[in-house]
PDB file of N, H, CA, C and O in Angstrom:
ATOM      1  N   UNK A   1     -12.667 -14.335   6.672  1.00  0.00           N
ATOM      2  CA  UNK A   1     -12.280 -13.843   5.722  1.00  0.00           C
ATOM      3  C   UNK A   1     -10.838 -14.262   5.050  1.00  0.00           C
ATOM      4  O   UNK A   1      -9.774 -14.110   5.649  1.00  0.00           O
ATOM      5  N   UNK A   2     -10.917 -14.668   4.071  1.00  0.00           N
ATOM      6  H   UNK A   2     -11.782 -14.792   3.584  1.00  0.00           H
ATOM      7  CA  UNK A   2      -9.524 -14.901   3.573  1.00  0.00           C
ATOM      8  C   UNK A   2      -8.826 -14.164   3.211  1.00  0.00           C
ATOM      9  O   UNK A   2      -9.224 -13.051   2.869  1.00  0.00           O
ATOM     10  N   UNK A   3      -7.368 -14.562   3.147  1.00  0.00           N
ATOM     11  H   UNK A   3      -7.044 -15.466   3.425  1.00  0.00           H
ATOM     12  CA  UNK A   3      -6.513 -13.063   3.010  1.00  0.00           C
ATOM     13  C   UNK A   3      -6.341 -13.190   1.320  1.00  0.00           C
ATOM     14  O   UNK A   3      -6.533 -14.151   0.574  1.00  0.00           O
ATOM     15  N   UNK A   4      -5.884 -11.771   1.040  1.00  0.00           N
ATOM     16  H   UNK A   4      -5.727 -10.991   1.645  1.00  0.00           H
ATOM     17  CA  UNK A   4      -6.430 -11.464  -0.243  1.00  0.00           C
ATOM     18  C   UNK A   4      -4.744 -11.254  -0.746  1.00  0.00           C
ATOM     19  O   UNK A   4      -3.968 -11.029   0.183  1.00  0.00           O
ATOM     20  N   UNK A   5      -4.357 -11.294  -1.653  1.00  0.00           N
ATOM     21  H   UNK A   5      -4.987 -11.477  -2.408  1.00  0.00           H
ATOM     22  CA  UNK A   5      -2.960 -11.363  -2.576  1.00  0.00           C
ATOM     23  C   UNK A   5      -3.070 -10.420  -3.725  1.00  0.00           C
ATOM     24  O   UNK A   5      -4.010 -10.327  -4.514  1.00  0.00           O
ATOM     25  N   UNK A   6      -1.767  -9.616  -3.690  1.00  0.00           N
ATOM     26  H   UNK A   6      -1.003  -9.693  -3.049  1.00  0.00           H
ATOM     27  CA  UNK A   6      -1.744  -8.940  -5.076  1.00  0.00           C
ATOM     28  C   UNK A   6      -0.536  -9.381  -5.550  1.00  0.00           C
ATOM     29  O   UNK A   6       0.435  -9.523  -4.806  1.00  0.00           O
ATOM     30  N   UNK A   7      -0.510  -9.652  -6.937  1.00  0.00           N
ATOM     31  H   UNK A   7      -1.299  -9.537  -7.541  1.00  0.00           H
ATOM     32  CA  UNK A   7       1.201 -10.386  -7.349  1.00  0.00           C
ATOM     33  C   UNK A   7       1.363  -8.679  -8.527  1.00  0.00           C
ATOM     34  O   UNK A   7       0.661  -8.007  -9.283  1.00  0.00           O
ATOM     35  N   UNK A   8       2.680  -8.703  -8.007  1.00  0.00           N
ATOM     36  H   UNK A   8       3.250  -9.249  -7.393  1.00  0.00           H
ATOM     37  CA  UNK A   8       3.095  -7.268  -8.989  1.00  0.00           C
ATOM     38  C   UNK A   8       3.382  -7.251  -9.930  1.00  0.00           C
ATOM     39  O   UNK A   8       3.783  -8.356 -10.299  1.00  0.00           O
ATOM     40  N   UNK A   9       3.425  -6.254 -10.909  1.00  0.00           N
ATOM     41  H   UNK A   9       3.099  -5.357 -10.610  1.00  0.00           H
ATOM     42  CA  UNK A   9       3.766  -6.104 -11.850  1.00  0.00           C
ATOM     43  C   UNK A   9       4.990  -5.509 -12.421  1.00  0.00           C
ATOM     44  O   UNK A   9       5.041  -4.411 -11.866  1.00  0.00           O
ATOM     45  N   UNK A  10       5.894  -5.592 -13.125  1.00  0.00           N
ATOM     46  H   UNK A  10       5.852  -6.483 -13.577  1.00  0.00           H
ATOM     47  CA  UNK A  10       7.058  -4.579 -13.195  1.00  0.00           C
ATOM     48  C   UNK A  10       7.287  -3.319 -13.238  1.00  0.00           C
ATOM     49  O   UNK A  10       7.293  -2.685 -14.293  1.00  0.00           O
ATOM     50  N   UNK A  11       7.540  -2.726 -11.889  1.00  0.00           N
ATOM     51  H   UNK A  11       7.534  -3.241 -11.032  1.00  0.00           H
ATOM     52  CA  UNK A  11       7.470  -1.118 -12.201  1.00  0.00           C
ATOM     53  C   UNK A  11       6.419  -0.525 -11.155  1.00  0.00           C
ATOM     54  O   UNK A  11       6.182   0.670 -10.979  1.00  0.00           O
ATOM     55  N   UNK A  12       5.787  -1.715 -10.436  1.00  0.00           N
ATOM     56  H   UNK A  12       5.980  -2.685 -10.579  1.00  0.00           H
ATOM     57  CA  UNK A  12       4.729  -1.085  -9.520  1.00  0.00           C
ATOM     58  C   UNK A  12       5.470  -0.789  -8.467  1.00  0.00           C
ATOM     59  O   UNK A  12       6.531  -1.291  -8.097  1.00  0.00           O
ATOM     60  N   UNK A  13       4.581   0.406  -7.824  1.00  0.00           N
ATOM     61  H   UNK A  13       3.719   0.814  -8.124  1.00  0.00           H
ATOM     62  CA  UNK A  13       5.160   1.222  -6.553  1.00  0.00           C
ATOM     63  C   UNK A  13       4.180   1.176  -5.455  1.00  0.00           C
ATOM     64  O   UNK A  13       2.982   0.997  -5.679  1.00  0.00           O
ATOM     65  N   UNK A  14       4.624   1.320  -4.370  1.00  0.00           N
ATOM     66  H   UNK A  14       5.596   1.465  -4.189  1.00  0.00           H
ATOM     67  CA  UNK A  14       3.671   1.227  -3.239  1.00  0.00           C
ATOM     68  C   UNK A  14       2.143   2.122  -3.459  1.00  0.00           C
ATOM     69  O   UNK A  14       1.055   1.549  -3.396  1.00  0.00           O
ATOM     70  N   UNK A  15       2.276   3.479  -3.700  1.00  0.00           N
ATOM     71  H   UNK A  15       3.160   3.945  -3.752  1.00  0.00           H
ATOM     72  CA  UNK A  15       1.171   4.189  -4.147  1.00  0.00           C
ATOM     73  C   UNK A  15       0.374   3.805  -5.514  1.00  0.00           C
ATOM     74  O   UNK A  15      -0.845   3.656  -5.607  1.00  0.00           O
ATOM     75  N   UNK A  16       1.053   3.716  -6.245  1.00  0.00           N
ATOM     76  H   UNK A  16       2.043   3.837  -6.169  1.00  0.00           H
ATOM     77  CA  UNK A  16       0.077   2.690  -7.507  1.00  0.00           C
ATOM     78  C   UNK A  16      -0.545   1.763  -7.152  1.00  0.00           C
ATOM     79  O   UNK A  16      -1.751   1.727  -7.398  1.00  0.00           O
ATOM     80  N   UNK A  17       0.117   0.677  -6.431  1.00  0.00           N
ATOM     81  H   UNK A  17       1.096   0.706  -6.232  1.00  0.00           H
ATOM     82  CA  UNK A  17      -0.763  -0.743  -6.087  1.00  0.00           C
ATOM     83  C   UNK A  17      -2.145  -0.018  -5.256  1.00  0.00           C
ATOM     84  O   UNK A  17      -3.294  -0.250  -5.633  1.00  0.00           O
ATOM     85  N   UNK A  18      -1.831   0.891  -4.073  1.00  0.00           N
ATOM     86  H   UNK A  18      -0.898   1.081  -3.767  1.00  0.00           H
ATOM     87  CA  UNK A  18      -2.731   1.236  -3.379  1.00  0.00           C
ATOM     88  C   UNK A  18      -4.288   1.744  -4.329  1.00  0.00           C
ATOM     89  O   UNK A  18      -5.471   1.425  -4.212  1.00  0.00           O
ATOM     90  N   UNK A  19      -3.555   2.650  -5.240  1.00  0.00           N
ATOM     91  H   UNK A  19      -2.594   2.909  -5.334  1.00  0.00           H
ATOM     92  CA  UNK A  19      -4.518   3.431  -6.087  1.00  0.00           C
ATOM     93  C   UNK A  19      -5.148   2.165  -6.989  1.00  0.00           C
ATOM     94  O   UNK A  19      -6.360   2.360  -7.085  1.00  0.00           O
ATOM     95  N   UNK A  20      -4.804   1.100  -7.591  1.00  0.00           N
ATOM     96  H   UNK A  20      -3.819   0.942  -7.513  1.00  0.00           H
ATOM     97  CA  UNK A  20      -5.191  -0.064  -8.262  1.00  0.00           C
ATOM     98  C   UNK A  20      -6.542  -0.831  -7.296  1.00  0.00           C
ATOM     99  O   UNK A  20      -7.680  -1.199  -7.587  1.00  0.00           O
ATOM    100  N   UNK A  21      -5.690  -0.830  -5.990  1.00  0.00           N
ATOM    101  H   UNK A  21      -4.765  -0.532  -5.754  1.00  0.00           H
ATOM    102  CA  UNK A  21      -6.763  -1.825  -5.180  1.00  0.00           C
ATOM    103  C   UNK A  21      -7.863  -0.833  -4.621  1.00  0.00           C
ATOM    104  O   UNK A  21      -9.012  -1.270  -4.550  1.00  0.00           O
ATOM    105  N   UNK A  22      -7.618   0.414  -4.236  1.00  0.00           N
ATOM    106  H   UNK A  22      -6.685   0.769  -4.294  1.00  0.00           H
ATOM    107  CA  UNK A  22      -8.710   1.079  -3.250  1.00  0.00           C
ATOM    108  C   UNK A  22      -9.021   2.281  -4.178  1.00  0.00           C
ATOM    109  O   UNK A  22     -10.123   2.828  -4.136  1.00  0.00           O
ATOM    110  N   UNK A  23      -8.094   2.662  -4.967  1.00  0.00           N
ATOM    111  H   UNK A  23      -7.199   2.218  -5.001  1.00  0.00           H
ATOM    112  CA  UNK A  23      -8.534   4.113  -5.730  1.00  0.00           C
ATOM    113  C   UNK A  23      -8.097   5.256  -4.916  1.00  0.00           C
ATOM    114  O   UNK A  23      -8.678   6.312  -5.167  1.00  0.00           O
ATOM    115  N   UNK A  24      -7.318   5.277  -4.116  1.00  0.00           N
ATOM    116  H   UNK A  24      -6.845   4.420  -3.911  1.00  0.00           H
ATOM    117  CA  UNK A  24      -6.458   6.000  -3.057  1.00  0.00           C
ATOM    118  C   UNK A  24      -5.103   5.797  -3.044  1.00  0.00           C
ATOM    119  O   UNK A  24      -4.716   4.814  -2.412  1.00  0.00           O
ATOM    120  N   UNK A  25      -4.037   6.697  -3.753  1.00  0.00           N
ATOM    121  H   UNK A  25      -4.352   7.496  -4.266  1.00  0.00           H
ATOM    122  CA  UNK A  25      -2.566   6.318  -3.566  1.00  0.00           C
ATOM    123  C   UNK A  25      -2.697   6.707  -1.974  1.00  0.00           C
ATOM    124  O   UNK A  25      -2.426   5.557  -1.626  1.00  0.00           O
ATOM    125  N   UNK A  26      -2.833   7.183  -1.097  1.00  0.00           N
ATOM    126  H   UNK A  26      -3.053   8.117  -1.379  1.00  0.00           H
ATOM    127  CA  UNK A  26      -2.674   7.737   0.119  1.00  0.00           C
ATOM    128  C   UNK A  26      -2.607   6.660   1.273  1.00  0.00           C
ATOM    129  O   UNK A  26      -2.064   6.695   2.378  1.00  0.00           O
ATOM    130  N   UNK A  27      -3.442   5.572   0.546  1.00  0.00           N
ATOM    131  H   UNK A  27      -3.882   5.544  -0.351  1.00  0.00           H
ATOM    132  CA  UNK A  27      -3.723   4.381   1.600  1.00  0.00           C
ATOM    133  C   UNK A  27      -2.553   3.507   1.487  1.00  0.00           C
ATOM    134  O   UNK A  27      -2.687   2.424   2.057  1.00  0.00           O
ATOM    135  N   UNK A  28      -1.248   3.746   0.789  1.00  0.00           N
ATOM    136  H   UNK A  28      -1.139   4.626   0.326  1.00  0.00           H
ATOM    137  CA  UNK A  28      -0.341   3.233   0.609  1.00  0.00           C
ATOM    138  C   UNK A  28       0.090   2.299   2.283  1.00  0.00           C
ATOM    139  O   UNK A  28       0.230   1.083   2.414  1.00  0.00           O
ATOM    140  N   UNK A  29       0.190   3.184   3.168  1.00  0.00           N
ATOM    141  H   UNK A  29       0.077   4.172   3.062  1.00  0.00           H
ATOM    142  CA  UNK A  29       1.249   2.718   4.480  1.00  0.00           C
ATOM    143  C   UNK A  29      -0.022   1.927   4.810  1.00  0.00           C
ATOM    144  O   UNK A  29       0.160   1.605   5.984  1.00  0.00           O
ATOM    145  N   UNK A  30      -1.146   1.460   4.448  1.00  0.00           N
ATOM    146  H   UNK A  30      -1.294   1.721   3.494  1.00  0.00           H
ATOM    147  CA  UNK A  30      -2.068   0.150   4.799  1.00  0.00           C
ATOM    148  C   UNK A  30      -1.187  -1.244   4.112  1.00  0.00           C
ATOM    149  O   UNK A  30      -0.910  -2.190   4.850  1.00  0.00           O
ATOM    150  N   UNK A  31      -0.895  -1.246   3.024  1.00  0.00           N
ATOM    151  H   UNK A  31      -1.120  -0.478   2.425  1.00  0.00           H
ATOM    152  CA  UNK A  31      -0.196  -2.360   2.587  1.00  0.00           C
ATOM    153  C   UNK A  31       1.486  -2.167   3.010  1.00  0.00           C
ATOM    154  O   UNK A  31       2.182  -3.169   3.171  1.00  0.00           O
ATOM    155  N   UNK A  32       1.972  -0.973   3.148  1.00  0.00           N
ATOM    156  H   UNK A  32       1.406  -0.159   3.017  1.00  0.00           H
ATOM    157  CA  UNK A  32       3.653  -1.232   3.719  1.00  0.00           C
ATOM    158  C   UNK A  32       3.421  -2.097   5.155  1.00  0.00           C
ATOM    159  O   UNK A  32       4.175  -2.998   5.523  1.00  0.00           O
ATOM    160  N   UNK A  33       2.304  -1.670   5.841  1.00  0.00           N
ATOM    161  H   UNK A  33       1.692  -0.938   5.543  1.00  0.00           H
ATOM    162  CA  UNK A  33       2.308  -2.096   7.415  1.00  0.00           C
ATOM    163  C   UNK A  33       1.959  -3.831   7.168  1.00  0.00           C
ATOM    164  O   UNK A  33       2.435  -4.713   7.883  1.00  0.00           O
ATOM    165  N   UNK A  34       1.183  -4.033   6.194  1.00  0.00           N
ATOM    166  H   UNK A  34       0.796  -3.316   5.613  1.00  0.00           H
ATOM    167  CA  UNK A  34       0.630  -5.593   5.798  1.00  0.00           C
ATOM    168  C   UNK A  34       2.184  -6.522   5.180  1.00  0.00           C
ATOM    169  O   UNK A  34       2.348  -7.742   5.219  1.00  0.00           O
ATOM    170  N   UNK A  35       2.862  -5.791   4.804  1.00  0.00           N
ATOM    171  H   UNK A  35       2.729  -4.800   4.772  1.00  0.00           H
ATOM    172  CA  UNK A  35       3.848  -6.208   4.325  1.00  0.00           C
ATOM    173  C   UNK A  35       5.449  -6.157   4.736  1.00  0.00           C
ATOM    174  O   UNK A  35       6.276  -6.202   3.825  1.00  0.00           O
ATOM    175  N   UNK A  36       5.781  -6.085   5.787  1.00  0.00           N
ATOM    176  H   UNK A  36       5.110  -6.048   6.527  1.00  0.00           H
ATOM    177  CA  UNK A  36       6.917  -5.446   6.122  1.00  0.00           C
ATOM    178  C   UNK A  36       8.527  -5.871   5.870  1.00  0.00           C
ATOM    179  O   UNK A  36       9.557  -5.255   6.147  1.00  0.00           O
ATOM    180  N   UNK A  37       8.299  -7.288   5.177  1.00  0.00           N
ATOM    181  H   UNK A  37       7.463  -7.788   4.952  1.00  0.00           H
ATOM    182  CA  UNK A  37       9.453  -7.767   4.372  1.00  0.00           C
ATOM    183  C   UNK A  37      10.170  -6.898   3.070  1.00  0.00           C
ATOM    184  O   UNK A  37      11.331  -6.914   2.662  1.00  0.00           O
ATOM    185  N   UNK A  38       9.091  -6.216   2.651  1.00  0.00           N
ATOM    186  H   UNK A  38       8.148  -6.203   2.983  1.00  0.00           H
ATOM    187  CA  UNK A  38       9.273  -5.431   1.509  1.00  0.00           C
ATOM    188  C   UNK A  38       9.472  -3.746   1.587  1.00  0.00           C
ATOM    189  O   UNK A  38       9.568  -3.023   0.595  1.00  0.00           O
ATOM    190  N   UNK A  39       9.519  -3.204   3.272  1.00  0.00           N
ATOM    191  H   UNK A  39       9.441  -3.791   4.078  1.00  0.00           H
ATOM    192  CA  UNK A  39       9.809  -2.203   3.630  1.00  0.00           C
ATOM    193  C   UNK A  39      10.562  -1.122   2.636  1.00  0.00           C
ATOM    194  O   UNK A  39      10.269   0.037   2.341  1.00  0.00           O
ATOM    195  N   UNK A  40      11.432  -1.806   2.322  1.00  0.00           N
ATOM    196  H   UNK A  40      11.670  -2.747   2.561  1.00  0.00           H
ATOM    197  CA  UNK A  40      13.156  -0.997   1.654  1.00  0.00           C
ATOM    198  C   UNK A  40      12.689  -1.057   0.353  1.00  0.00           C
ATOM    199  O   UNK A  40      13.442  -0.504  -0.448  1.00  0.00           O
ATOM    200  N   UNK A  41      11.391  -1.698  -0.256  1.00  0.00           N
ATOM    201  H   UNK A  41      10.779  -2.148   0.394  1.00  0.00           H
ATOM    202  CA  UNK A  41      11.404  -1.757  -1.719  1.00  0.00           C
ATOM    203  C   UNK A  41      10.547  -0.274  -2.185  1.00  0.00           C
ATOM    204  O   UNK A  41       9.650   0.270  -1.543  1.00  0.00           O
ATOM    205  N   UNK A  42      11.052   0.103  -3.312  1.00  0.00           N
ATOM    206  H   UNK A  42      11.782  -0.339  -3.834  1.00  0.00           H
ATOM    207  CA  UNK A  42      10.471   1.399  -3.883  1.00  0.00           C
ATOM    208  C   UNK A  42       9.509   1.041  -4.977  1.00  0.00           C
ATOM    209  O   UNK A  42       8.295   1.215  -5.081  1.00  0.00           O
ATOM    210  N   UNK A  43      10.379   0.505  -5.740  1.00  0.00           N
ATOM    211  H   UNK A  43      11.365   0.363  -5.655  1.00  0.00           H
ATOM    212  CA  UNK A  43       9.943  -0.303  -7.175  1.00  0.00           C
ATOM    213  C   UNK A  43       9.839  -1.956  -7.091  1.00  0.00           C
ATOM    214  O   UNK A  43      10.820  -2.666  -6.873  1.00  0.00           O
ATOM    215  N   UNK A  44       8.927  -2.296  -7.232  1.00  0.00           N
ATOM    216  H   UNK A  44       8.130  -1.719  -7.409  1.00  0.00           H
ATOM    217  CA  UNK A  44       8.802  -3.697  -7.702  1.00  0.00           C
ATOM    218  C   UNK A  44       8.899  -4.811  -8.998  1.00  0.00           C
ATOM    219  O   UNK A  44       8.167  -4.870  -9.985  1.00  0.00           O
ATOM    220  N   UNK A  45       9.736  -5.427  -8.740  1.00  0.00           N
ATOM    221  H   UNK A  45      10.331  -5.378  -7.937  1.00  0.00           H
ATOM    222  CA  UNK A  45       9.737  -6.357 -10.004  1.00  0.00           C
ATOM    223  C   UNK A  45       8.328  -6.961 -10.238  1.00  0.00           C
ATOM    224  O   UNK A  45       7.325  -6.650  -9.596  1.00  0.00           O
ATOM    225  N   UNK A  46       8.400  -8.021 -11.418  1.00  0.00           N
ATOM    226  H   UNK A  46       9.215  -8.273 -11.940  1.00  0.00           H
ATOM    227  CA  UNK A  46       7.057  -8.699 -11.619  1.00  0.00           C
ATOM    228  C   UNK A  46       7.170  -9.844 -10.387  1.00  0.00           C
ATOM    229  O   UNK A  46       8.153 -10.129  -9.703  1.00  0.00           O
ATOM    230  N   UNK A  47       6.079 -10.285 -10.361  1.00  0.00           N
ATOM    231  H   UNK A  47       5.281 -10.054 -10.917  1.00  0.00           H
ATOM    232  CA  UNK A  47       6.107 -11.543  -9.398  1.00  0.00           C
ATOM    233  C   UNK A  47       5.942 -11.785  -8.174  1.00  0.00           C
ATOM    234  O   UNK A  47       5.660 -12.883  -7.696  1.00  0.00           O
ATOM    235  N   UNK A  48       6.123 -10.677  -7.539  1.00  0.00           N
ATOM    236  H   UNK A  48       6.353  -9.785  -7.928  1.00  0.00           H
ATOM    237  CA  UNK A  48       5.849 -10.444  -5.864  1.00  0.00           C
ATOM    238  C   UNK A  48       4.391 -10.759  -5.273  1.00  0.00           C
ATOM    239  O   UNK A  48       3.284 -10.366  -5.642  1.00  0.00           O
ATOM    240  N   UNK A  49       4.693 -11.416  -4.460  1.00  0.00           N
ATOM    241  H   UNK A  49       5.592 -11.735  -4.160  1.00  0.00           H
ATOM    242  CA  UNK A  49       3.091 -11.700  -3.805  1.00  0.00           C
ATOM    243  C   UNK A  49       2.926 -10.952  -2.302  1.00  0.00           C
ATOM    244  O   UNK A  49       3.387 -11.319  -1.221  1.00  0.00           O
ATOM    245  N   UNK A  50       2.080  -9.739  -2.631  1.00  0.00           N
ATOM    246  H   UNK A  50       1.706  -9.441  -3.509  1.00  0.00           H
ATOM    247  CA  UNK A  50       1.818  -8.894  -1.450  1.00  0.00           C
ATOM    248  C   UNK A  50       0.759  -9.358  -0.626  1.00  0.00           C
ATOM    249  O   UNK A  50      -0.003 -10.175  -1.144  1.00  0.00           O
ATOM    250  N   UNK A  51       0.473  -8.890   0.962  1.00  0.00           N
ATOM    251  H   UNK A  51       1.092  -8.227   1.383  1.00  0.00           H
ATOM    252  CA  UNK A  51      -0.548  -9.067   1.420  1.00  0.00           C
ATOM    253  C   UNK A  51      -1.344  -8.123   1.378  1.00  0.00           C
ATOM    254  O   UNK A  51      -0.918  -7.009   1.683  1.00  0.00           O
ATOM    255  N   UNK A  52      -2.868  -8.303   0.951  1.00  0.00           N
ATOM    256  H   UNK A  52      -3.214  -9.208   0.703  1.00  0.00           H
ATOM    257  CA  UNK A  52      -3.736  -7.302   0.945  1.00  0.00           C
ATOM    258  C   UNK A  52      -4.722  -6.788   1.996  1.00  0.00           C
ATOM    259  O   UNK A  52      -5.861  -6.520   1.615  1.00  0.00           O
ATOM    260  N   UNK A  53      -4.523  -6.690   2.776  1.00  0.00           N
ATOM    261  H   UNK A  53      -3.597  -6.908   3.085  1.00  0.00           H
ATOM    262  CA  UNK A  53      -5.432  -6.504   3.978  1.00  0.00           C
ATOM    263  C   UNK A  53      -6.697  -5.676   3.396  1.00  0.00           C
ATOM    264  O   UNK A  53      -6.530  -5.126   2.307  1.00  0.00           O
ATOM    265  N   UNK A  54      -7.842  -5.558   3.986  1.00  0.00           N
ATOM    266  H   UNK A  54      -7.978  -6.005   4.870  1.00  0.00           H
ATOM    267  CA  UNK A  54      -9.238  -5.048   4.000  1.00  0.00           C
ATOM    268  C   UNK A  54      -8.816  -3.521   3.909  1.00  0.00           C
ATOM    269  O   UNK A  54      -7.980  -3.050   4.680  1.00  0.00           O
ATOM    270  N   UNK A  55      -9.426  -2.796   2.949  1.00  0.00           N
ATOM    271  H   UNK A  55     -10.106  -3.179   2.323  1.00  0.00           H
ATOM    272  CA  UNK A  55      -9.559  -1.372   2.727  1.00  0.00           C
ATOM    273  C   UNK A  55     -10.220  -0.891   4.417  1.00  0.00           C
ATOM    274  O   UNK A  55     -11.213  -1.342   4.988  1.00  0.00           O
ATOM    275  N   UNK A  56      -9.365   0.035   4.827  1.00  0.00           N
ATOM    276  H   UNK A  56      -8.558   0.402   4.363  1.00  0.00           H
ATOM    277  CA  UNK A  56      -9.603   0.456   6.224  1.00  0.00           C
ATOM    278  C   UNK A  56     -10.993   0.991   6.026  1.00  0.00           C
ATOM    279  O   UNK A  56     -11.327   1.638   5.034  1.00  0.00           O
ATOM    280  N   UNK A  57     -11.953   0.615   7.243  1.00  0.00           N
ATOM    281  H   UNK A  57     -11.681   0.089   8.048  1.00  0.00           H
ATOM    282  CA  UNK A  57     -13.152   1.489   7.165  1.00  0.00           C
ATOM    283  C   UNK A  57     -13.056   2.664   7.502  1.00  0.00           C
ATOM    284  O   UNK A  57     -13.607   3.431   6.713  1.00  0.00           O
ATOM    285  N   UNK A  58     -12.502   3.200   8.493  1.00  0.00           N
ATOM    286  H   UNK A  58     -12.054   2.577   9.134  1.00  0.00           H
ATOM    287  CA  UNK A  58     -12.251   5.108   8.688  1.00  0.00           C
ATOM    288  C   UNK A  58     -11.402   5.349   7.828  1.00  0.00           C
ATOM    289  O   UNK A  58     -10.607   4.587   7.279  1.00  0.00           O
ATOM    290  N   UNK A  59     -11.596   6.591   7.689  1.00  0.00           N
ATOM    291  H   UNK A  59     -12.242   7.210   8.135  1.00  0.00           H
ATOM    292  CA  UNK A  59     -10.635   7.512   6.611  1.00  0.00           C
ATOM    293  C   UNK A  59      -9.453   7.908   7.577  1.00  0.00           C
ATOM    294  O   UNK A  59      -9.607   8.342   8.719  1.00  0.00           O
ATOM    295  N   UNK A  60      -8.369   7.713   7.005  1.00  0.00           N
ATOM    296  H   UNK A  60      -8.244   7.360   6.078  1.00  0.00           H
ATOM    297  CA  UNK A  60      -6.910   7.479   7.475  1.00  0.00           C
ATOM    298  C   UNK A  60      -6.570   8.956   7.586  1.00  0.00           C
ATOM    299  O   UNK A  60      -6.482   9.636   6.563  1.00  0.00           O
ATOM    300  N   UNK A  61      -6.377   9.470   8.777  1.00  0.00           N
ATOM    301  H   UNK A  61      -6.448   8.918   9.608  1.00  0.00           H
ATOM    302  CA  UNK A  61      -5.880  10.934   8.642  1.00  0.00           C
ATOM    303  C   UNK A  61      -4.471  11.116   8.443  1.00  0.00           C
ATOM    304  O   UNK A  61      -3.637  10.543   9.145  1.00  0.00           O
ATOM    305  N   UNK A  62      -4.200  11.847   7.566  1.00  0.00           N
ATOM    306  H   UNK A  62      -4.877  12.312   6.995  1.00  0.00           H
ATOM    307  CA  UNK A  62      -2.318  12.214   7.370  1.00  0.00           C
ATOM    308  C   UNK A  62      -2.058  13.342   8.293  1.00  0.00           C
ATOM    309  O   UNK A  62      -2.498  14.476   8.103  1.00  0.00           O
ATOM    310  N   UNK A  63      -1.279  12.964   9.367  1.00  0.00           N
ATOM    311  H   UNK A  63      -0.922  12.043   9.522  1.00  0.00           H
ATOM    312  CA  UNK A  63      -1.138  14.155  10.134  1.00  0.00           C
ATOM    313  C   UNK A  63       0.162  15.055   9.543  1.00  0.00           C
ATOM    314  O   UNK A  63       1.280  14.720   9.152  1.00  0.00           O
ATOM    315  N   UNK A  64      -0.572  16.459   9.674  1.00  0.00           N
ATOM    316  H   UNK A  64      -1.481  16.731   9.992  1.00  0.00           H
ATOM    317  CA  UNK A  64       0.345  17.529   9.055  1.00  0.00           C
ATOM    318  C   UNK A  64       1.811  17.820   9.227  1.00  0.00           C
ATOM    319  O   UNK A  64       2.323  17.254  10.192  1.00  0.00           O
ATOM    320  N   UNK A  65       2.553  18.543   8.535  1.00  0.00           N
ATOM    321  H   UNK A  65       2.136  19.004   7.752  1.00  0.00           H
ATOM    322  CA  UNK A  65       3.973  18.698   9.712  1.00  0.00           C
ATOM    323  C   UNK A  65       3.536  19.799  10.523  1.00  0.00           C
ATOM    324  O   UNK A  65       2.325  20.013  10.565  1.00  0.00           O
ATOM    325  N   UNK A  66       4.350  20.564  11.202  1.00  0.00           N
ATOM    326  H   UNK A  66       5.334  20.390  11.168  1.00  0.00           H
ATOM    327  CA  UNK A  66       3.613  21.644  12.027  1.00  0.00           C
ATOM    328  C   UNK A  66       3.983  22.789  11.507  1.00  0.00           C
ATOM    329  O   UNK A  66       3.753  23.807  12.160  1.00  0.00           O
ATOM    330  N   UNK A  67       4.427  22.857  10.632  1.00  0.00           N
ATOM    331  H   UNK A  67       4.614  22.030  10.102  1.00  0.00           H
ATOM    332  CA  UNK A  67       4.546  24.212   9.723  1.00  0.00           C
ATOM    333  C   UNK A  67       3.781  24.310   8.831  1.00  0.00           C
ATOM    334  O   UNK A  67       3.756  25.335   8.150  1.00  0.00           O
ATOM    335  N   UNK A  68       2.803  23.077   8.558  1.00  0.00           N
ATOM    336  H   UNK A  68       2.823  22.244   9.111  1.00  0.00           H
ATOM    337  CA  UNK A  68       1.478  23.218   7.886  1.00  0.00           C
ATOM    338  C   UNK A  68       0.216  23.272   8.091  1.00  0.00           C
ATOM    339  O   UNK A  68      -0.750  23.316   7.329  1.00  0.00           O
ATOM    340  N   UNK A  69       0.397  23.259   9.876  1.00  0.00           N
ATOM    341  H   UNK A  69       1.182  23.223  10.495  1.00  0.00           H
ATOM    342  CA  UNK A  69      -0.839  22.994  10.838  1.00  0.00           C
ATOM    343  C   UNK A  69      -1.516  24.506  10.774  1.00  0.00           C
ATOM    344  O   UNK A  69      -2.543  24.751  11.407  1.00  0.00           O
TER     345      UNK A  69
END
């Protein structure tokens, strides 16, 4: 399988990119984990090349904090 990339546009953020790619903002951590060099980036400038891993086959379970369980 070839590695896919996403080239950012000015103002892109992790959750917005995840929504564009997979239709779900909460999958942003999949992108973050595939692009550790940009861990501290919140809002991207234009032209950053990000690695896009395949969409997770299984549903990602978000763990609730103790006070919400």
